[in-house]
A tleap script that builds the chain and sets N, CA, C and O, in Angstrom:
source leaprc.protein.ff14SB
mol = sequence {
  NMET ASN VAL LYS PRO VAL ILE LEU ILE GLY
  GLY GLU HIE LEU PRO HIE ALA GLU VAL GLN
  GLU ASP THR ILE ILE HIE ALA ILE VAL ALA
  TYR GLU GLY GLU ALA PRO GLU VAL VAL THR
  VAL GLN ARG VAL PHE ASP GLY THR GLU SER
  PHE GLN PHE PRO THR GLY ILE ASN ARG GLY
  VAL THR ARG THR ARG LEU VAL TYR SER TYR
  SER MET ALA ARG TRP LYS GLU LEU LEU ALA
  SER CYS VAL ARG PRO SER THR PRO GLU GLY
  LEU ARG GLN ILE MET ILE PRO ILE LEU LEU
  PHE MET GLN ALA ALA TYR PRO GLY TYR PHE
  GLN ASN ILE GLU TYR ASP GLN GLY TYR PRO
  GLN SER SER TYR ALA GLU VAL ILE ALA LEU
  GLU SER ALA GLN PRO ALA ASP THR GLN LYS
  CASN
}
set mol.1.N position { 0.830 -1.234 -0.014 }
set mol.1.CA position { 0.062 0.009 0.019 }
set mol.1.C position { 0.922 1.081 -0.076 }
set mol.1.O position { 1.898 1.049 0.673 }
set mol.2.N position { 0.784 2.110 -0.883 }
set mol.2.CA position { 1.707 3.193 -1.018 }
set mol.2.C position { 1.160 4.522 -0.423 }
set mol.2.O position { 1.780 5.560 -0.656 }
set mol.3.N position { 0.153 4.543 0.253 }
set mol.3.CA position { -0.447 5.680 0.882 }
set mol.3.C position { -0.914 5.325 2.242 }
set mol.3.O position { -1.820 4.529 2.486 }
set mol.4.N position { -0.153 6.047 3.181 }
set mol.4.CA position { -0.507 5.812 4.652 }
set mol.4.C position { -1.405 7.044 5.149 }
set mol.4.O position { -0.965 8.194 5.146 }
set mol.5.N position { -2.620 6.734 5.551 }
set mol.5.CA position { -3.392 7.798 6.115 }
set mol.5.C position { -2.933 8.175 7.453 }
set mol.5.O position { -2.107 7.530 8.099 }
set mol.6.N position { -3.535 9.299 7.854 }
set mol.6.CA position { -3.403 9.708 9.199 }
set mol.6.C position { -4.650 9.824 9.935 }
set mol.6.O position { -5.614 10.298 9.334 }
set mol.7.N position { -4.783 9.445 11.207 }
set mol.7.CA position { -6.097 9.299 11.847 }
set mol.7.C position { -6.064 10.287 13.038 }
set mol.7.O position { -5.242 10.186 13.949 }
set mol.8.N position { -6.914 11.148 12.979 }
set mol.8.CA position { -7.031 12.085 14.279 }
set mol.8.C position { -8.160 11.447 15.154 }
set mol.8.O position { -9.266 11.219 14.664 }
set mol.9.N position { -7.860 11.161 16.472 }
set mol.9.CA position { -8.841 10.667 17.199 }
set mol.9.C position { -9.200 11.578 18.391 }
set mol.9.O position { -8.251 11.886 19.112 }
set mol.10.N position { -10.362 12.037 18.701 }
set mol.10.CA position { -10.796 12.897 19.805 }
set mol.10.C position { -11.967 12.341 20.525 }
set mol.10.O position { -12.633 11.400 20.095 }
set mol.11.N position { -12.170 12.913 21.546 }
set mol.11.CA position { -13.334 12.517 22.461 }
set mol.11.C position { -13.001 12.692 23.968 }
set mol.11.O position { -11.901 13.131 24.301 }
set mol.12.N position { -13.831 12.391 24.770 }
set mol.12.CA position { -13.586 12.590 26.236 }
set mol.12.C position { -12.773 11.205 26.738 }
set mol.12.O position { -13.161 10.054 26.536 }
set mol.13.N position { -11.683 11.563 27.364 }
set mol.13.CA position { -10.941 10.291 27.941 }
set mol.13.C position { -11.527 10.161 29.263 }
set mol.13.O position { -11.652 11.095 30.055 }
set mol.14.N position { -11.907 8.868 29.481 }
set mol.14.CA position { -12.381 8.307 30.875 }
set mol.14.C position { -11.560 7.086 31.286 }
set mol.14.O position { -11.320 6.199 30.467 }
set mol.15.N position { -11.155 7.038 32.467 }
set mol.15.CA position { -10.484 5.881 33.004 }
set mol.15.C position { -11.518 4.718 32.744 }
set mol.15.O position { -12.720 4.976 32.697 }
set mol.16.N position { -11.037 3.428 32.576 }
set mol.16.CA position { -12.015 2.400 32.346 }
set mol.16.C position { -13.010 2.206 33.289 }
set mol.16.O position { -14.084 1.727 32.926 }
set mol.17.N position { -12.788 2.546 34.600 }
set mol.17.CA position { -13.780 2.353 35.557 }
set mol.17.C position { -14.960 3.257 35.311 }
set mol.17.O position { -16.053 2.964 35.796 }
set mol.18.N position { -14.799 4.310 34.601 }
set mol.18.CA position { -15.911 5.276 34.342 }
set mol.18.C position { -16.332 5.317 32.793 }
set mol.18.O position { -17.088 6.198 32.382 }
set mol.19.N position { -15.825 4.359 31.986 }
set mol.19.CA position { -16.315 4.285 30.633 }
set mol.19.C position { -17.803 3.936 30.566 }
set mol.19.O position { -18.333 2.970 31.114 }
set mol.20.N position { -18.386 4.851 29.826 }
set mol.20.CA position { -19.848 4.734 29.603 }
set mol.20.C position { -20.112 4.375 28.100 }
set mol.20.O position { -19.536 4.986 27.200 }
set mol.21.N position { -21.019 3.344 27.857 }
set mol.21.CA position { -21.110 2.857 26.411 }
set mol.21.C position { -21.671 4.155 25.550 }
set mol.21.O position { -21.526 4.154 24.328 }
set mol.22.N position { -22.222 5.100 26.126 }
set mol.22.CA position { -22.777 6.155 25.163 }
set mol.22.C position { -21.719 7.309 24.943 }
set mol.22.O position { -22.004 8.287 24.253 }
set mol.23.N position { -20.551 7.168 25.523 }
set mol.23.CA position { -19.506 8.247 25.463 }
set mol.23.C position { -19.130 8.109 23.898 }
set mol.23.O position { -18.890 7.012 23.394 }
set mol.24.N position { -19.098 9.375 23.144 }
set mol.24.CA position { -18.811 9.487 21.744 }
set mol.24.C position { -17.305 9.701 21.584 }
set mol.24.O position { -16.697 10.566 22.214 }
set mol.25.N position { -16.781 8.935 20.777 }
set mol.25.CA position { -15.339 9.144 20.287 }
set mol.25.C position { -15.296 9.364 18.790 }
set mol.25.O position { -16.008 8.678 18.057 }
set mol.26.N position { -14.479 10.306 18.299 }
set mol.26.CA position { -14.535 10.697 16.858 }
set mol.26.C position { -13.140 10.372 16.303 }
set mol.26.O position { -12.111 10.561 16.951 }
set mol.27.N position { -13.179 9.848 14.999 }
set mol.27.CA position { -11.861 9.404 14.391 }
set mol.27.C position { -12.069 10.178 12.858 }
set mol.27.O position { -13.113 10.073 12.214 }
set mol.28.N position { -11.101 10.821 12.490 }
set mol.28.CA position { -11.059 11.480 11.197 }
set mol.28.C position { -9.907 10.765 10.599 }
set mol.28.O position { -8.798 10.805 11.131 }
set mol.29.N position { -10.169 10.034 9.374 }
set mol.29.CA position { -9.059 9.492 8.616 }
set mol.29.C position { -8.763 10.432 7.238 }
set mol.29.O position { -9.659 10.697 6.436 }
set mol.30.N position { -7.672 10.793 7.122 }
set mol.30.CA position { -7.223 11.575 6.072 }
set mol.30.C position { -6.213 11.012 5.127 }
set mol.30.O position { -5.151 10.593 5.589 }
set mol.31.N position { -6.468 10.961 3.755 }
set mol.31.CA position { -5.493 10.388 2.848 }
set mol.31.C position { -4.944 11.582 2.105 }
set mol.31.O position { -5.683 12.548 1.917 }
set mol.32.N position { -3.796 11.584 1.703 }
set mol.32.CA position { -3.275 12.637 0.671 }
set mol.32.C position { -2.581 11.784 -0.372 }
set mol.32.O position { -1.859 10.857 -0.006 }
set mol.33.N position { -2.760 12.045 -1.610 }
set mol.33.CA position { -2.208 11.267 -2.714 }
set mol.33.C position { -3.152 10.292 -3.168 }
set mol.33.O position { -4.300 10.280 -2.724 }
set mol.34.N position { -2.705 9.389 -4.111 }
set mol.34.CA position { -3.776 8.440 -4.650 }
set mol.34.C position { -4.161 7.385 -3.449 }
set mol.34.O position { -3.345 6.766 -2.766 }
set mol.35.N position { -5.411 7.330 -3.362 }
set mol.35.CA position { -6.120 6.388 -2.535 }
set mol.35.C position { -5.676 4.847 -2.809 }
set mol.35.O position { -5.499 4.495 -3.976 }
set mol.36.N position { -5.492 3.910 -1.722 }
set mol.36.CA position { -4.873 2.684 -1.965 }
set mol.36.C position { -5.730 1.677 -2.800 }
set mol.36.O position { -5.180 0.858 -3.536 }
set mol.37.N position { -7.155 1.759 -2.665 }
set mol.37.CA position { -7.993 0.687 -3.233 }
set mol.37.C position { -9.360 1.404 -3.420 }
set mol.37.O position { -9.643 2.529 -3.009 }
set mol.38.N position { -10.199 0.505 -4.151 }
set mol.38.CA position { -11.716 0.937 -4.204 }
set mol.38.C position { -12.419 0.044 -3.170 }
set mol.38.O position { -12.322 -1.183 -3.142 }
set mol.39.N position { -13.059 0.718 -2.415 }
set mol.39.CA position { -14.003 -0.093 -1.329 }
set mol.39.C position { -15.267 0.758 -1.314 }
set mol.39.O position { -15.201 1.973 -1.504 }
set mol.40.N position { -16.418 0.125 -1.089 }
set mol.40.CA position { -17.619 1.000 -1.123 }
set mol.40.C position { -17.550 1.928 -0.131 }
set mol.40.O position { -16.870 1.702 0.869 }
set mol.41.N position { -18.277 3.135 -0.293 }
set mol.41.CA position { -18.132 4.336 0.646 }
set mol.41.C position { -19.070 4.164 1.731 }
set mol.41.O position { -18.773 4.727 2.785 }
set mol.42.N position { -20.240 3.440 1.682 }
set mol.42.CA position { -21.218 3.258 2.898 }
set mol.42.C position { -21.494 1.862 2.977 }
set mol.42.O position { -21.646 1.191 1.956 }
set mol.43.N position { -21.570 1.364 4.163 }
set mol.43.CA position { -22.041 -0.047 4.397 }
set mol.43.C position { -22.772 0.034 5.629 }
set mol.43.O position { -22.506 0.854 6.508 }
set mol.44.N position { -23.745 -0.865 5.700 }
set mol.44.CA position { -24.678 -1.105 6.842 }
set mol.44.C position { -24.056 -2.059 7.716 }
set mol.44.O position { -23.789 -3.179 7.281 }
set mol.45.N position { -23.768 -1.701 9.038 }
set mol.45.CA position { -23.164 -2.648 9.902 }
set mol.45.C position { -24.408 -3.126 10.651 }
set mol.45.O position { -25.143 -2.340 11.249 }
set mol.46.N position { -24.608 -4.405 10.598 }
set mol.46.CA position { -25.876 -5.073 11.162 }
set mol.46.C position { -25.482 -5.790 12.423 }
set mol.46.O position { -25.477 -7.019 12.481 }
set mol.47.N position { -25.191 -5.105 13.314 }
set mol.47.CA position { -24.856 -5.733 14.667 }
set mol.47.C position { -25.929 -5.734 15.600 }
set mol.47.O position { -27.033 -6.137 15.232 }
set mol.48.N position { -25.738 -5.315 16.813 }
set mol.48.CA position { -26.786 -5.207 17.893 }
set mol.48.C position { -27.763 -4.212 17.385 }
set mol.48.O position { -28.963 -4.447 17.523 }
set mol.49.N position { -27.314 -3.004 16.748 }
set mol.49.CA position { -28.367 -2.096 16.233 }
set mol.49.C position { -27.619 -1.673 14.739 }
set mol.49.O position { -26.447 -1.309 14.641 }
set mol.50.N position { -28.385 -1.783 13.845 }
set mol.50.CA position { -27.908 -1.430 12.460 }
set mol.50.C position { -27.506 0.046 12.418 }
set mol.50.O position { -28.177 0.876 13.029 }
set mol.51.N position { -26.462 0.378 11.735 }
set mol.51.CA position { -25.867 1.625 11.496 }
set mol.51.C position { -24.999 1.733 10.183 }
set mol.51.O position { -24.392 0.784 9.688 }
set mol.52.N position { -25.022 2.864 9.746 }
set mol.52.CA position { -24.056 2.997 8.436 }
set mol.52.C position { -22.748 3.557 8.853 }
set mol.52.O position { -22.638 4.343 9.794 }
set mol.53.N position { -21.656 3.089 8.054 }
set mol.53.CA position { -20.401 3.757 8.283 }
set mol.53.C position { -19.468 3.771 7.029 }
set mol.53.O position { -19.570 2.829 6.244 }
set mol.54.N position { -18.684 4.635 6.814 }
set mol.54.CA position { -17.869 4.484 5.628 }
set mol.54.C position { -16.752 3.607 5.674 }
set mol.54.O position { -15.859 3.731 6.513 }
set mol.55.N position { -16.773 2.615 4.691 }
set mol.55.CA position { -15.777 1.545 4.559 }
set mol.55.C position { -14.479 1.727 3.833 }
set mol.55.O position { -13.581 0.898 3.975 }
set mol.56.N position { -14.354 2.686 3.126 }
set mol.56.CA position { -13.235 2.916 2.199 }
set mol.56.C position { -13.180 4.157 1.443 }
set mol.56.O position { -13.791 5.178 1.757 }
set mol.57.N position { -12.419 4.022 0.432 }
set mol.57.CA position { -12.292 5.203 -0.539 }
set mol.57.C position { -12.056 4.781 -1.954 }
set mol.57.O position { -11.794 3.613 -2.242 }
set mol.58.N position { -12.143 5.671 -2.768 }
set mol.58.CA position { -12.018 5.388 -4.193 }
set mol.58.C position { -10.598 5.670 -4.796 }
set mol.58.O position { -10.001 6.717 -4.546 }
set mol.59.N position { -10.145 4.797 -5.509 }
set mol.59.CA position { -8.697 4.854 -6.169 }
set mol.59.C position { -8.637 5.982 -6.984 }
set mol.59.O position { -9.491 6.268 -7.824 }
set mol.60.N position { -7.501 6.709 -6.709 }
set mol.60.CA position { -7.301 8.004 -7.578 }
set mol.60.C position { -7.566 9.255 -7.048 }
set mol.60.O position { -7.195 10.282 -7.615 }
set mol.61.N position { -8.310 9.247 -5.783 }
set mol.61.CA position { -8.831 10.507 -5.370 }
set mol.61.C position { -7.548 11.104 -4.566 }
set mol.61.O position { -6.824 10.395 -3.868 }
set mol.62.N position { -7.372 12.427 -4.746 }
set mol.62.CA position { -6.230 13.074 -4.306 }
set mol.62.C position { -6.318 13.388 -2.718 }
set mol.62.O position { -5.320 13.362 -1.997 }
set mol.63.N position { -7.436 13.644 -2.320 }
set mol.63.CA position { -7.698 13.772 -0.768 }
set mol.63.C position { -8.922 13.254 -0.400 }
set mol.63.O position { -9.957 13.553 -0.996 }
set mol.64.N position { -8.876 12.412 0.645 }
set mol.64.CA position { -10.142 11.701 0.999 }
set mol.64.C position { -10.163 11.781 2.661 }
set mol.64.O position { -9.153 11.608 3.342 }
set mol.65.N position { -11.333 12.039 3.140 }
set mol.65.CA position { -11.524 11.879 4.597 }
set mol.65.C position { -12.621 10.929 4.857 }
set mol.65.O position { -13.616 10.857 4.135 }
set mol.66.N position { -12.438 10.263 5.814 }
set mol.66.CA position { -13.466 9.404 6.373 }
set mol.66.C position { -13.766 9.873 7.907 }
set mol.66.O position { -12.898 10.035 8.764 }
set mol.67.N position { -14.965 10.033 8.056 }
set mol.67.CA position { -15.259 10.483 9.690 }
set mol.67.C position { -16.204 9.499 10.327 }
set mol.67.O position { -17.302 9.136 9.905 }
set mol.68.N position { -15.581 9.141 11.404 }
set mol.68.CA position { -16.404 7.988 12.254 }
set mol.68.C position { -16.508 8.676 13.440 }
set mol.68.O position { -15.538 9.262 13.921 }
set mol.69.N position { -17.806 8.657 14.057 }
set mol.69.CA position { -18.168 9.323 15.300 }
set mol.69.C position { -19.319 8.244 15.865 }
set mol.69.O position { -20.468 8.161 15.432 }
set mol.70.N position { -18.832 7.575 16.753 }
set mol.70.CA position { -19.732 6.542 17.456 }
set mol.70.C position { -19.520 6.453 18.810 }
set mol.70.O position { -18.475 6.861 19.319 }
set mol.71.N position { -20.527 5.896 19.521 }
set mol.71.CA position { -20.417 5.516 20.988 }
set mol.71.C position { -19.392 4.463 21.306 }
set mol.71.O position { -19.080 3.650 20.436 }
set mol.72.N position { -18.896 4.433 22.404 }
set mol.72.CA position { -18.138 3.250 22.776 }
set mol.72.C position { -18.541 2.078 22.388 }
set mol.72.O position { -17.770 1.285 21.849 }
set mol.73.N position { -19.873 1.804 22.626 }
set mol.73.CA position { -20.351 0.371 22.307 }
set mol.73.C position { -20.544 0.077 20.880 }
set mol.73.O position { -20.450 -1.101 20.536 }
set mol.74.N position { -20.793 0.951 20.028 }
set mol.74.CA position { -20.675 0.877 18.519 }
set mol.74.C position { -19.241 0.786 18.088 }
set mol.74.O position { -18.923 0.039 17.163 }
set mol.75.N position { -18.295 1.581 18.781 }
set mol.75.CA position { -16.921 1.227 18.359 }
set mol.75.C position { -16.344 -0.245 18.583 }
set mol.75.O position { -15.632 -0.831 17.767 }
set mol.76.N position { -16.743 -0.730 19.759 }
set mol.76.CA position { -16.375 -1.969 20.239 }
set mol.76.C position { -16.924 -3.043 19.138 }
set mol.76.O position { -16.193 -3.920 18.678 }
set mol.77.N position { -18.232 -2.886 18.784 }
set mol.77.CA position { -18.776 -3.834 17.810 }
set mol.77.C position { -18.114 -3.627 16.384 }
set mol.77.O position { -17.812 -4.600 15.693 }
set mol.78.N position { -17.898 -2.304 15.964 }
set mol.78.CA position { -17.300 -2.183 14.653 }
set mol.78.C position { -15.896 -2.584 14.524 }
set mol.78.O position { -15.460 -3.052 13.472 }
set mol.79.N position { -15.091 -2.390 15.701 }
set mol.79.CA position { -13.572 -2.758 15.613 }
set mol.79.C position { -13.527 -4.227 15.639 }
set mol.79.O position { -12.633 -4.768 14.988 }
set mol.80.N position { -14.416 -4.999 16.339 }
set mol.80.CA position { -14.328 -6.430 16.410 }
set mol.80.C position { -14.546 -7.002 15.010 }
set mol.80.O position { -13.932 -8.015 14.676 }
set mol.81.N position { -15.363 -6.417 14.209 }
set mol.81.CA position { -15.660 -6.896 12.867 }
set mol.81.C position { -14.553 -6.460 11.699 }
set mol.81.O position { -14.341 -7.154 10.705 }
set mol.82.N position { -13.948 -5.321 11.953 }
set mol.82.CA position { -13.164 -4.830 11.007 }
set mol.82.C position { -11.485 -4.823 11.110 }
set mol.82.O position { -10.735 -4.072 10.485 }
set mol.83.N position { -11.133 -5.786 11.998 }
set mol.83.CA position { -9.739 -5.996 12.224 }
set mol.83.C position { -9.314 -7.475 11.984 }
set mol.83.O position { -8.217 -7.902 12.345 }
set mol.84.N position { -10.217 -8.200 11.375 }
set mol.84.CA position { -10.005 -9.641 11.000 }
set mol.84.C position { -9.102 -9.855 9.678 }
set mol.84.O position { -9.094 -8.995 8.798 }
set mol.85.N position { -8.473 -10.834 9.596 }
set mol.85.CA position { -7.659 -11.057 8.309 }
set mol.85.C position { -8.591 -11.042 7.042 }
set mol.85.O position { -8.107 -10.845 5.928 }
set mol.86.N position { -9.894 -11.247 7.224 }
set mol.86.CA position { -10.791 -11.322 6.030 }
set mol.86.C position { -11.244 -9.956 5.658 }
set mol.86.O position { -11.915 -9.821 4.635 }
set mol.87.N position { -10.917 -8.860 6.446 }
set mol.87.CA position { -11.380 -7.524 6.268 }
set mol.87.C position { -10.431 -6.955 5.135 }
set mol.87.O position { -9.227 -7.206 5.085 }
set mol.88.N position { -11.123 -6.150 4.221 }
set mol.88.CA position { -10.146 -5.508 3.184 }
set mol.88.C position { -8.904 -4.753 3.770 }
set mol.88.O position { -8.980 -4.111 4.817 }
set mol.89.N position { -7.851 -4.859 3.094 }
set mol.89.CA position { -6.514 -4.210 3.554 }
set mol.89.C position { -6.814 -2.799 3.869 }
set mol.89.O position { -6.469 -2.400 4.981 }
set mol.90.N position { -7.394 -1.998 3.076 }
set mol.90.CA position { -7.592 -0.605 3.478 }
set mol.90.C position { -8.327 -0.379 4.651 }
set mol.90.O position { -8.090 0.666 5.258 }
set mol.91.N position { -9.229 -1.203 5.118 }
set mol.91.CA position { -9.934 -1.096 6.421 }
set mol.91.C position { -9.001 -1.550 7.593 }
set mol.91.O position { -8.996 -0.945 8.665 }
set mol.92.N position { -8.293 -2.530 7.373 }
set mol.92.CA position { -7.462 -3.053 8.476 }
set mol.92.C position { -6.375 -2.034 8.716 }
set mol.92.O position { -5.985 -1.883 9.874 }
set mol.93.N position { -5.792 -1.246 7.644 }
set mol.93.CA position { -4.829 -0.315 7.797 }
set mol.93.C position { -5.142 0.768 8.758 }
set mol.93.O position { -4.300 1.344 9.448 }
set mol.94.N position { -6.505 1.019 8.753 }
set mol.94.CA position { -6.863 2.163 9.717 }
set mol.94.C position { -7.536 1.588 11.011 }
set mol.94.O position { -7.420 2.194 12.076 }
set mol.95.N position { -8.224 0.447 10.918 }
set mol.95.CA position { -8.996 -0.092 12.140 }
set mol.95.C position { -8.110 -0.762 13.068 }
set mol.95.O position { -8.391 -0.717 14.266 }
set mol.96.N position { -7.121 -1.351 12.693 }
set mol.96.CA position { -6.086 -2.007 13.768 }
set mol.96.C position { -5.500 -0.890 14.573 }
set mol.96.O position { -5.543 -0.957 15.801 }
set mol.97.N position { -4.889 0.255 13.894 }
set mol.97.CA position { -4.386 1.250 14.744 }
set mol.97.C position { -5.395 1.860 15.711 }
set mol.97.O position { -5.095 2.110 16.878 }
set mol.98.N position { -6.612 2.097 15.185 }
set mol.98.CA position { -7.675 2.676 16.041 }
set mol.98.C position { -7.885 1.781 17.181 }
set mol.98.O position { -7.958 2.254 18.315 }
set mol.99.N position { -7.998 0.401 16.945 }
set mol.99.CA position { -8.171 -0.576 17.984 }
set mol.99.C position { -7.016 -0.488 19.059 }
set mol.99.O position { -7.267 -0.467 20.264 }
set mol.100.N position { -5.778 -0.438 18.564 }
set mol.100.CA position { -4.664 -0.349 19.506 }
set mol.100.C position { -4.747 0.825 20.373 }
set mol.100.O position { -4.553 0.779 21.587 }
set mol.101.N position { -5.062 1.955 19.662 }
set mol.101.CA position { -5.176 3.224 20.448 }
set mol.101.C position { -6.326 3.098 21.560 }
set mol.101.O position { -6.175 3.575 22.685 }
set mol.102.N position { -7.357 2.495 21.207 }
set mol.102.CA position { -8.671 2.280 22.169 }
set mol.102.C position { -8.155 1.248 23.349 }
set mol.102.O position { -8.481 1.411 24.525 }
set mol.103.N position { -7.439 0.331 22.966 }
set mol.103.CA position { -7.090 -0.565 23.978 }
set mol.103.C position { -6.024 0.131 24.977 }
set mol.103.O position { -5.980 -0.200 26.162 }
set mol.104.N position { -5.156 1.129 24.421 }
set mol.104.CA position { -4.319 1.863 25.390 }
set mol.104.C position { -5.100 2.883 26.156 }
set mol.104.O position { -4.862 3.082 27.347 }
set mol.105.N position { -6.035 3.539 25.495 }
set mol.105.CA position { -6.827 4.682 26.155 }
set mol.105.C position { -7.884 4.253 27.074 }
set mol.105.O position { -8.209 4.952 28.034 }
set mol.106.N position { -8.457 3.074 26.797 }
set mol.106.CA position { -9.510 2.604 27.686 }
set mol.106.C position { -9.290 1.116 28.183 }
set mol.106.O position { -10.043 0.200 27.854 }
set mol.107.N position { -8.177 0.959 29.012 }
set mol.107.CA position { -7.709 -0.398 29.321 }
set mol.107.C position { -9.079 -1.166 29.844 }
set mol.107.O position { -9.990 -0.642 30.485 }
set mol.108.N position { -8.995 -2.501 29.419 }
set mol.108.CA position { -10.102 -3.412 29.758 }
set mol.108.C position { -11.386 -3.388 28.853 }
set mol.108.O position { -11.968 -4.423 28.529 }
set mol.109.N position { -11.789 -2.120 28.464 }
set mol.109.CA position { -12.973 -2.076 27.513 }
set mol.109.C position { -12.792 -2.766 26.195 }
set mol.109.O position { -13.695 -3.480 25.760 }
set mol.110.N position { -11.695 -2.593 25.550 }
set mol.110.CA position { -11.587 -3.202 24.170 }
set mol.110.C position { -10.558 -4.318 24.268 }
set mol.110.O position { -10.197 -4.813 23.200 }
set mol.111.N position { -10.060 -4.762 25.344 }
set mol.111.CA position { -9.048 -5.854 25.531 }
set mol.111.C position { -9.250 -7.105 24.916 }
set mol.111.O position { -8.262 -7.714 24.506 }
set mol.112.N position { -10.496 -7.631 24.776 }
set mol.112.CA position { -10.922 -8.926 24.263 }
set mol.112.C position { -11.031 -8.944 22.734 }
set mol.112.O position { -11.364 -9.984 22.165 }
set mol.113.N position { -10.758 -7.813 22.047 }
set mol.113.CA position { -10.952 -7.977 20.730 }
set mol.113.C position { -9.629 -8.349 20.093 }
set mol.113.O position { -8.596 -7.705 20.271 }
set mol.114.N position { -9.729 -9.432 19.338 }
set mol.114.CA position { -8.543 -9.924 18.625 }
set mol.114.C position { -8.406 -9.471 17.210 }
set mol.114.O position { -9.408 -9.417 16.497 }
set mol.115.N position { -7.210 -9.138 16.754 }
set mol.115.CA position { -6.889 -8.534 15.482 }
set mol.115.C position { -5.868 -9.257 14.681 }
set mol.115.O position { -5.090 -10.064 15.191 }
set mol.116.N position { -5.882 -8.955 13.411 }
set mol.116.CA position { -4.948 -9.612 12.425 }
set mol.116.C position { -3.550 -9.195 12.809 }
set mol.116.O position { -3.060 -8.187 12.300 }
set mol.117.N position { -2.898 -9.915 13.672 }
set mol.117.CA position { -1.458 -9.512 14.111 }
set mol.117.C position { -0.566 -9.870 12.974 }
set mol.117.O position { 0.617 -9.546 13.080 }
set mol.118.N position { -0.994 -10.539 11.819 }
set mol.118.CA position { -0.047 -10.781 10.821 }
set mol.118.C position { 0.050 -9.574 9.822 }
set mol.118.O position { 0.967 -9.510 9.003 }
set mol.119.N position { -0.878 -8.673 9.915 }
set mol.119.CA position { -0.934 -7.400 9.073 }
set mol.119.C position { 0.304 -6.455 9.427 }
set mol.119.O position { 0.476 -6.093 10.591 }
set mol.120.N position { 1.138 -6.074 8.427 }
set mol.120.CA position { 2.499 -5.457 8.973 }
set mol.120.C position { 2.246 -4.149 9.466 }
set mol.120.O position { 1.563 -3.299 8.894 }
set mol.121.N position { 2.870 -4.021 10.630 }
set mol.121.CA position { 2.813 -2.568 11.377 }
set mol.121.C position { 3.345 -1.474 10.592 }
set mol.121.O position { 2.981 -0.322 10.827 }
set mol.122.N position { 4.284 -1.777 9.561 }
set mol.122.CA position { 4.772 -0.631 8.868 }
set mol.122.C position { 3.663 -0.116 7.848 }
set mol.122.O position { 3.887 0.866 7.140 }
set mol.123.N position { 2.453 -0.816 7.799 }
set mol.123.CA position { 1.559 -0.319 6.863 }
set mol.123.C position { 0.365 0.406 7.786 }
set mol.123.O position { -0.516 1.005 7.170 }
set mol.124.N position { 0.320 0.373 9.019 }
set mol.124.CA position { -0.564 0.969 9.924 }
set mol.124.C position { -0.597 2.460 9.704 }
set mol.124.O position { 0.420 3.126 9.511 }
set mol.125.N position { -1.800 2.939 9.742 }
set mol.125.CA position { -2.126 4.482 9.522 }
set mol.125.C position { -1.443 5.083 10.775 }
set mol.125.O position { -1.340 4.423 11.809 }
set mol.126.N position { -0.999 6.291 10.666 }
set mol.126.CA position { -0.492 7.001 11.822 }
set mol.126.C position { -1.569 7.567 12.650 }
set mol.126.O position { -2.445 8.219 12.082 }
set mol.127.N position { -1.613 7.387 14.000 }
set mol.127.CA position { -2.718 7.856 14.824 }
set mol.127.C position { -2.150 8.958 15.587 }
set mol.127.O position { -1.084 8.845 16.191 }
set mol.128.N position { -2.943 10.170 15.567 }
set mol.128.CA position { -2.592 11.407 16.232 }
set mol.128.C position { -3.792 11.681 17.288 }
set mol.128.O position { -4.899 12.076 16.923 }
set mol.129.N position { -3.499 11.464 18.441 }
set mol.129.CA position { -4.665 11.772 19.502 }
set mol.129.C position { -4.772 13.350 19.865 }
set mol.129.O position { -3.847 14.076 20.231 }
set mol.130.N position { -5.953 13.651 19.697 }
set mol.130.CA position { -6.245 15.043 20.268 }
set mol.130.C position { -5.984 14.960 21.660 }
set mol.130.O position { -6.096 13.868 22.217 }
set mol.131.N position { -5.601 16.119 22.383 }
set mol.131.CA position { -5.092 16.035 23.758 }
set mol.131.C position { -6.252 15.452 24.663 }
set mol.131.O position { -5.944 14.796 25.658 }
set mol.132.N position { -7.595 15.677 24.338 }
set mol.132.CA position { -8.543 15.141 25.217 }
set mol.132.C position { -8.720 13.714 25.177 }
set mol.132.O position { -9.336 13.126 26.065 }
set mol.133.N position { -8.175 13.092 24.125 }
set mol.133.CA position { -8.328 11.647 23.885 }
set mol.133.C position { -7.086 10.841 24.379 }
set mol.133.O position { -7.150 9.616 24.475 }
set mol.134.N position { -6.085 11.456 24.655 }
set mol.134.CA position { -4.862 10.859 25.166 }
set mol.134.C position { -5.055 10.036 26.532 }
set mol.134.O position { -5.699 10.435 27.502 }
set mol.135.N position { -4.451 8.946 26.437 }
set mol.135.CA position { -4.531 8.222 27.913 }
set mol.135.C position { -3.875 9.119 28.889 }
set mol.135.O position { -2.855 9.725 28.562 }
set mol.136.N position { -4.399 9.245 30.082 }
set mol.136.CA position { -4.174 10.284 31.268 }
set mol.136.C position { -2.578 10.102 31.413 }
set mol.136.O position { -1.903 11.124 31.541 }
set mol.137.N position { -1.962 8.867 31.398 }
set mol.137.CA position { -0.427 8.937 31.739 }
set mol.137.C position { 0.457 9.450 30.570 }
set mol.137.O position { 1.672 9.532 30.751 }
set mol.138.N position { -0.136 9.825 29.291 }
set mol.138.CA position { 0.716 10.332 28.257 }
set mol.138.C position { 0.426 11.824 28.119 }
set mol.138.O position { 1.192 12.486 27.419 }
set mol.139.N position { -0.619 12.421 28.725 }
set mol.139.CA position { -1.000 13.968 28.487 }
set mol.139.C position { 0.235 14.736 29.113 }
set mol.139.O position { 0.881 14.367 30.094 }
set mol.140.N position { 0.429 15.839 28.379 }
set mol.140.CA position { 1.567 16.777 28.806 }
set mol.140.C position { 0.863 17.650 29.735 }
set mol.140.O position { -0.290 18.043 29.559 }
set mol.141.N position { 1.700 17.976 30.862 }
set mol.141.CA position { 1.160 18.886 31.943 }
set mol.141.C position { 1.473 20.423 31.583 }
set mol.141.O position { 1.112 21.321 32.343 }
savepdb mol mol.pdb
quit
């Protein structure tokens, strides 16, 4: 994959003991340059409760943004489905780093989600946490 996106993650950071399933976390994925592959732009996730989410981008687009804004419960459901080896590469490239960020930021809440550990870390999108979303022990004073 020749284009590595950048992911901005924001939302209220709460220690695991205070995580509420309706807490909203936002992620904006930005590509610059040629998009890596063609994937449908909207998909219906049919989990506990159906909802739509963008699943990819169109090849050849010079700038692409995907915006994800979900509750913790929906993130958990979405990430569990989008980090498997059978998931398209373009989705794993962004969803695995989001999962790893969520596991660090909200210890315990996302820990039981297994992901494709064979997917190369060198292909992971870069995650940039907005200050409010950084795990408490990494925030600057």
